[in-house]
N, C-alpha and C positions, 0 to 999 in steps of 0.2 A: 097249292104248289109248295108253299113254305113248309107245310107239314110233311109233304112228300120228300123234300130235300133233307129234312131232319131224319126221316126214316132211312134215307140212303147213306147217311153218314154225318150230316150236320157239320159240326166244327171241323172234324177230320177231313170231310169232303172239301171244305173251303181251303184247308191247308194243302191238300193234294192238288187242287186246281192251281193254287198260287205257285207251288213248286214246279209244276209242269210248264207254267207260263214263262218262268224266268229263262228257260232254255229255248224259247221260240226265236230269239234273236241273239245268237252267241256273241257277236261282236260287241253289242251293247252291254250284255251281261258281263263279259270279261272286262270291259272298261270300268264298269261300276265296282267290280270286285278288286281290280288293281288300285283304283282310287282309295277305297277304304283300307286296303292292305298297306298302302304307302303311308296313310295317315296313322294307322295303328303301329306300324313299324317305327315311324318317327317318334310317336308317343313313348313306346317302350325303350327304344335305343337312347333317346335323349334323357329319359328318366334314369336309365342305368348310368349314363354319363354324368349327370348332375349328382346322383347319389354317390357315385364313385369319387367325384371331386369333393363332395362333402366329407366322405370317409377319410380321404387323403388329408384334407385340411385339419380335421379333428385329430388324426394321428400325429401330424406335424406339431400341432399346438400342444398336445399332451407330452410329446417327447422332448421338444425343444423349448417351448415357451412357458408352460405352466405346471406340468404334471397334472394330476387330477385336482390337486389343491395347491395353490401357490401362496407362500407366506413371505411378505416383505414388510419393512417398517413404513409407517405413514410418510415419513420424510423422503424415503426412497421413491415411493409411489409418485410424489409430486414432481420428481425429477427423473423419472424412469428412463426417458429417452437418452439421458447422459450416462446411465449406469453408474451412479455415484457409489463409491465403496466406503464412504465415511458414515453410512447409515446402515448398520447391520440389522438383520432381522432378529426379533425377540431379544433385544439388548438386555443384559442382566442375567440371562440364562447361560449356564455352561452348555456348550454345543452338544457334547456327548450325552449329558443328562437329558437335554431337551429331545434329542433324537430318540433316546430310549423310552422316554415318557410317551411321545406321540406314537411310536411303533407299538406300544403296549395297548393302544386304544383299539376298540373293536372295529374291524373293517379296514385297518391300515396294513398295507403290504410292505411299504418301505418309505423311509424319509431320506432324501438325498440332498446334501448341501451343495450349492453352486455359487460360483463367482464369475461375473462377466465385467470386463473393463476395457476401455479403449486404450490402445497402445499405438505409439508412433514408432515407425520403423526407420532405420538409417541404412545407408548403403543398399537400397533396394528400390526397384521401380514401383513397388507397392509401398505407399507412405503410411497407411493407417490400417489397423486390423483390430479384431475383437480377441482379447485374451480370455480364453474360456477355461475356467478351472473346474474339473470334475473329479469326483471319487471314482476313478476310471474302472476299477475292478467291479464295484457294485453296479455302476451305471451300465456297463456292457453286459452284465449278467441279467439285468432287468429289462433294458430297452433295446429295440432294434433300431439303430440309427440309420441304416439303409433300409428304407421302407419297401423298396421293390424286391430286394433279395431277402428281406427279413434277417439281416445279419448286423454285425457291429460296424460294417462299412470299411474295414481296413483292407487295403488292396496291396500294400507293400510295407515291409518292415514290421514294427511293433508299436504299440502305444507306450507313452511315457510311464516309467515306474514311479511309484509313490515317493515323494520327497526329492526327486531328481531334477537336474537342470536339463530336462529334455522336453520335447514337444512333438506334436504331429500336426500336419497341415493338410488342407484339401487339395484335390487334383487341380482345380482352377488356379489356386494361388501358386502351386508348384510350377504350373506351366507358365503363368503370367510373369512370375519373378525369376524363373529359371533355377529353381531350388531343387536339391536332391537330398536323399538321406545321407546324413553325415555333415551337411552344411549347418552353419550357425545363423541365427536370426538376431542381429543386434537390435534392441528395442528399448523404448523408454515408456514408463507408466507412472501415473501419479498415485501415491499411496493414500491410505485413510488419514494420514497426518499431513497431507498436502505437500509431500516432499517427492522429488523426482527419483525414481528408481530405475537403474539401468541393468539390463539383463541380456544375456546371449545364449539362450537355450539351443541345444543341438537337435536337429531333426532326426527322429528315430522311426517315424512312420508317416505314410501318406494315406488318407482316407477319401472315400467318396460316399457322402451321405445322400446325394441327389437332391439336397436342399441347397439351391444355388448360393443363398446368402452365407451359409456356413462353409460350403466348399470353397468359396472365393475369399471370405474375410476372416474366418476363425483360425486361431492358433490354439490348439487343444493342449492343455498342460495339467499336471497333477494339482488337485485341489489344495492339498496341504502345503505344497511348495508356493503356490500363488498366494495362499493365506498369509504365509510368513513374509513374502515379498511386499505385500500391500499393508503389512502391519495391522492385520485384522485380529491379531491375538487368537482367542479361542472362539471366534464367531464366524458367521457366514452372511453373505450378502442376501441370499435367497434360500428358501427351503422348498424343495419340490416333493410333495407328498403323493404317493401312489396308493390308491385304494385296491382292495381285493377285486372289486368290480365297479363299473361306472355308476351303477345304481346306488352305491353307498357313498358317493361323492358328497352329497349334501349333508348327510349325517356326520361324516368325518370333518367337514368344514365347520359345522356347528360346534363339535367337540373341541376343535383347535381354537376357535374364537373364544370359547369359554375358558380355555386354559391360558391363553396369552393376554386376553383383556385388551384395553385401549392401547393405542400407539402402534398397532400392527394392522396391516391389511391382509385379510385372508380371502382369496378369490378362487372361485371354482372355475374349472376349465370351460364350462358352458357359457361363462360370462365373457369369454374372449370376443373381441370385436368381430373377427372373421367368422367365427362359429355362429354368432348371432346373425350376422349379415346373410350367411348362406341359408340358414333356416328360415329367415324371413323372406328370402328370395324364392323359396319353394312355391309360395302363393302366386308369384308372377309367372313362374314357369308353368304352373298348372293352367293359368289363363291362356298362355301361348299354346299349350297342347289343345285346349278346348277350341280356340279359334281355328287352329289348323284342321282339327277334326270336322268342325262345322263347314269349313270351306270345301273339304273333300266330300262331305255329305251332299253338297249341292249337286254333284254329278248324279247321285241317286235321285234327288228331287227332280232334276230335269228329265231323267229317264222315266220316272213315274208319270210326269206330266205328258211326255211324248207318248207313253203307252196308253194313257187315257185318251189322248187325241186320236191316236191311230186305231183305237179299238172302240170307237163310239158305237158302232153297230153291235159289237159283241156285248157291250154294256147294256144296250137296249134289249138284246136277246136274253141276257141274264135276268133283266127285270121282268120281261114278259113271261119267262118261265117260272116266276114266282119268288125270285131272290129279292129280299127287302134291302133298303139302303144300307143298313148295318152290315149285311153280308157282303155286299159289293165293296164297301169300304175295307172290310177285313181281308178280302182277296188281294186287293192292291197293297194293303199294309203288310200282309204276310210275304208278298213278293219282295218288298223292300227289306223286311226282316231277314229273309233268306240270303239276299245279296250282302247285307251287312254282316251276317254271321259267317258266311264263307270268306268274305274279305277280311274280317277281323281275325279269323282263325289262321288265314295265310299270313297276315301281318304278325301274329304272335309267334308263329313258327320261325319266320325269318328274323324278327326282332330278337326272339329268345336265343337263336343260334348266334347272332352277332354279339349280343351282350355276354353270352357264355364264353365265346372266344375272347372277348375283351377282358373277361375276368381272369383268364389264364395267361394271356399275352398282353403285357402293358403297352400303352400308347406313349410314345416319346413326345412329351409336351414341348421340349426344346425345339423340336422340328417345326412346330407351329408358331412358337413365340420367339425363336432365336435367342433363348435364354433371358427373355425380358420379364420373367416373373420373379426376379431376384427378391423383391420386397414382399412378394405374395407368399404366405406360409403354405407352400405346396411342393411336393416332391416333383422331380423332373420327369417322372413316369407316372402314368395314371392307369389304375385297374378299374374297369367298370364293375358295377355291382350287379351280379346276376341274382334275381329274386323272383321266385314263383308268384309272389304277391303282386309284383309289378306286371307280370304277364297276365294274371287274372284281371287286374285293374284295367290294363290296356284293352283286353278283350271286351270286358263289360262296357268300358268307355266307348269303344267303337260301335258296338251293337246298339247301345242306348241312344247315343247322339244321332247316329245315322237313321235309326228308326223314328225317333221323335221328329227329325227334320222332314220326314215323309208323311206325317199325319195330315198336314194341310192339303197337299195335292191329292192325297188319298180321299179326303172328305169331298173333294171336288167331284169325284165320280158319283157320289151319292145323289147329287142334285140334277143329274141328267135324266130327263123324262124318257121312258122306254119308247113311246110312240115317236117322239122327236128324234131320238137316236136312230131308230130304224129307217127313218126317211132320209138320213144323210148318206 
């Protein structure tokens, strides 16, 4: 009989039998397909969400916190949380010469000096702010400060001109303090010589970076004007180095370390706490996807067990016609594979469509958090990452897990004796 079956089709005959069997009970088949589809959809959509969050955090870190490579003095690093201005980076170097030297290195796109200092405001409901000194012309040409719109983030007025007593503030600060373009902000800041400096820059622009911390706390001013106010002479508090590509970050950092020597901290953007945390969390998320997929696969397992129970006589007949145990197992296993393939394909289509739409139309994170991510380096809107690799991974993940989970109940069918099965 076994030889007869092989002549009639063998492996392909078993596949045909399995395919026809899955449509014998439509309600059960649809339930299995839906369960696997939901699991695969969850897998794909959540991966797109998490990868989108990771991309968002990395963009914010590179633009606002480190560049590709960040250079500060060792003394500044020890007190970074206070943004001390008395510890300039690469002390002893002329700033223009240093920037020119680093920009001449292979793989370096730009070197941007920055200063960040705490300021105390008077005559305002906002009592404290970050005074943020940038080389505005070069910064805006290189970086997209509004990550959602990929723009400089300016929504009203203009940014301060070099060397001027002007500033720009974020939308949240403007709303909270009731400030408008043309108003002055009286403030006090402590210089590198530990002396109090009073200043009243006029507001010339209002920006929206969608990074709540800077929209709510930062007062953006010209780097050279803040440099003089803080008596930093010809030096900068931090250097933000941007590479031609992320892959060249390490090589650039090594070259800068060799140039500056001891006394300075040269940090790559990938060493940032939040970047490291998100990348390490990917393992945890993968485990969550795995557990969810296994739970969903139990519906297929239960279905296969029920099929075996309901089709005892059919199994006996298959055995009496000459099908060996291996062939019976393969029939039930192929049924489970067909269910998982159809379900995984449906999940990929739905999950892919959802992640593709999420990559075009950002999700408003403030709607979910109420603006509670102020200290989290993340834009207020989130683009999902649409990736064919994620779709392929989700499909394979769904098929493999669901199929493996059905091996044990499929093997159960092989140990039913044909004579005993036909008596039931």
